[in-house]
C-alpha positions as CSV (number, residue, x, y, z in Angstrom):
1,M,-31.3,3.7,-0.3
2,T,-30.9,2.0,3.1
3,H,-29.4,3.7,6.1
4,T,-26.4,1.4,5.7
5,G,-26.0,2.5,2.1
6,E,-26.2,6.2,3.1
7,R,-23.7,5.7,5.8
8,R,-21.3,3.9,3.5
9,F,-21.5,6.8,1.0
10,C,-20.7,9.3,3.7
11,L,-17.8,7.3,5.0
12,S,-16.5,7.0,1.4
13,K,-16.7,10.8,0.9
14,K,-14.9,11.5,4.2
15,K,-12.2,9.0,3.3
16,H,-11.7,10.6,0.0
17,M,-11.3,14.1,1.6
18,F,-8.9,12.6,4.2
19,V,-6.7,11.1,1.5
20,I,-6.5,14.5,-0.3
21,W,-5.6,16.2,3.0
22,V,-2.9,13.6,3.8
23,F,-1.3,14.1,0.3
24,F,-1.4,17.8,0.8
25,H,0.6,17.5,4.0
26,I,3.0,14.9,2.6
27,K,4.2,17.5,0.1
28,K,4.8,20.2,2.7
29,N,7.8,20.5,5.0
30,R,9.1,17.0,4.8
31,V,12.5,15.6,4.7
32,K,12.8,13.0,1.8
33,D,13.6,10.1,4.2
34,E,10.3,10.6,6.0
35,Y,8.3,9.9,2.8
36,N,8.8,6.1,2.9
37,Y,7.6,6.0,6.5
38,I,4.5,8.1,5.7
39,I,3.6,5.8,2.7
40,E,4.1,2.7,4.9
41,T,1.8,4.2,7.6
42,L,-0.9,5.1,5.0
43,C,-0.8,1.6,3.6
44,Y,-0.9,0.0,7.1
45,N,-3.9,2.1,8.1
46,E,-5.7,1.4,4.9
47,L,-5.3,-2.3,5.3
48,I,-6.5,-2.1,9.0
49,S,-9.5,-0.1,7.9
50,R,-10.4,-2.8,5.4
51,G,-10.5,-5.4,8.1
52,Y,-7.1,-7.1,7.5
53,Q,-4.8,-8.3,10.3
54,V,-1.4,-6.9,9.4
55,Y,2.0,-8.4,10.1
56,I,5.6,-7.7,9.1
57,G,7.2,-10.5,7.1
58,K,10.8,-11.5,7.7
59,T,12.9,-13.3,5.1
60,H,16.5,-14.4,5.4
61,K,17.6,-11.5,3.3
62,G,15.2,-8.7,4.5
63,E,11.6,-8.0,5.1
64,I,8.2,-7.7,3.5
65,D,6.5,-4.6,4.7
66,F,3.1,-6.1,5.2
67,I,1.5,-9.5,5.2
68,A,-2.3,-8.9,5.5
69,T,-4.8,-11.6,6.2
70,R,-8.6,-11.5,6.3
71,G,-10.2,-14.9,6.8
72,S,-8.6,-17.2,4.3
73,E,-7.5,-14.2,2.1
74,K,-3.8,-13.2,2.2
75,I,-1.9,-10.5,0.4
76,Y,1.6,-9.1,0.5
77,V,2.3,-5.3,0.3
78,Q,5.6,-3.5,-0.2
79,A,5.4,0.3,0.3
80,A,7.8,2.9,-1.1
81,Y,7.6,6.6,-1.8
82,L,8.9,6.4,-5.4
83,L,10.6,3.8,-7.5
84,A,13.1,6.5,-8.4
85,D,15.7,4.2,-10.0
86,E,16.3,0.5,-10.7
87,T,18.0,0.0,-7.3
88,V,14.8,1.0,-5.4
89,A,12.6,-1.0,-7.8
90,E,14.8,-4.1,-7.4
91,R,14.7,-3.7,-3.6
92,E,10.9,-3.4,-3.5
93,F,10.1,-6.1,-6.1
94,G,13.0,-8.3,-5.0
95,A,11.5,-8.6,-1.5
96,Y,9.2,-11.2,-2.9
97,R,11.9,-13.3,-4.6
98,N,11.9,-16.0,-1.9
99,V,8.1,-16.0,-1.4
100,Q,7.0,-19.3,-3.1
101,D,3.2,-19.1,-2.6
102,H,0.7,-17.7,-5.1
103,Y,-1.0,-15.1,-3.0
104,P,-1.3,-11.6,-4.5
105,K,1.8,-9.4,-4.2
106,Y,1.7,-5.6,-4.5
107,V,4.2,-2.8,-4.6
108,V,2.5,0.5,-3.6
109,S,4.2,3.9,-4.4
110,M,3.4,7.5,-5.3
111,D,4.6,6.9,-8.9
112,K,1.9,8.0,-11.4
113,M,3.0,5.4,-14.0
114,T,3.0,1.9,-12.7
115,V,5.1,-0.9,-14.0
116,S,4.2,-4.4,-12.8
117,R,6.7,-7.2,-13.2
118,D,7.1,-10.9,-12.4
119,G,3.4,-11.3,-11.5
120,I,3.7,-8.5,-8.9
121,T,1.3,-5.7,-9.2
122,H,2.5,-2.1,-8.9
123,M,-0.1,0.3,-7.7
124,N,-0.3,4.1,-7.2
125,L,-1.0,4.9,-3.5
126,I,-4.0,7.0,-4.3
127,D,-5.6,4.1,-6.3
128,F,-4.7,1.8,-3.4
129,C,-6.5,4.0,-0.9
130,L,-9.5,5.0,-3.0
131,K,-10.1,1.9,-5.2
132,G,-8.6,-0.9,-3.2
133,I,-7.0,-4.0,-4.3
């Protein structure tokens, strides 16, 4: 194994431990409203660590949490703590309603069961951080 390969392995292991630490602290002493901001911050930091340039997208009816570009690659990411009811799910998936291109679109949340719809992929945050897109 090359030095680069060993280094990559160590970084992966550290990243895994950091993600576990972060989720431990998310569950402790938090007000429910803070969770969405924490999830957005984790998604933002993860995209930056993967080499994306990250922007906030504005639409005439709201915003898309993140538009991430890396070279010619482009993805959209909506982040939410939980899709607790249909109103929250509609808000997160509905943010893409007026986006007419065919770049990948994701909704990332802490939900253990994911339900994709309308060509938009729903991912669990842990999978997003550890496995990637």
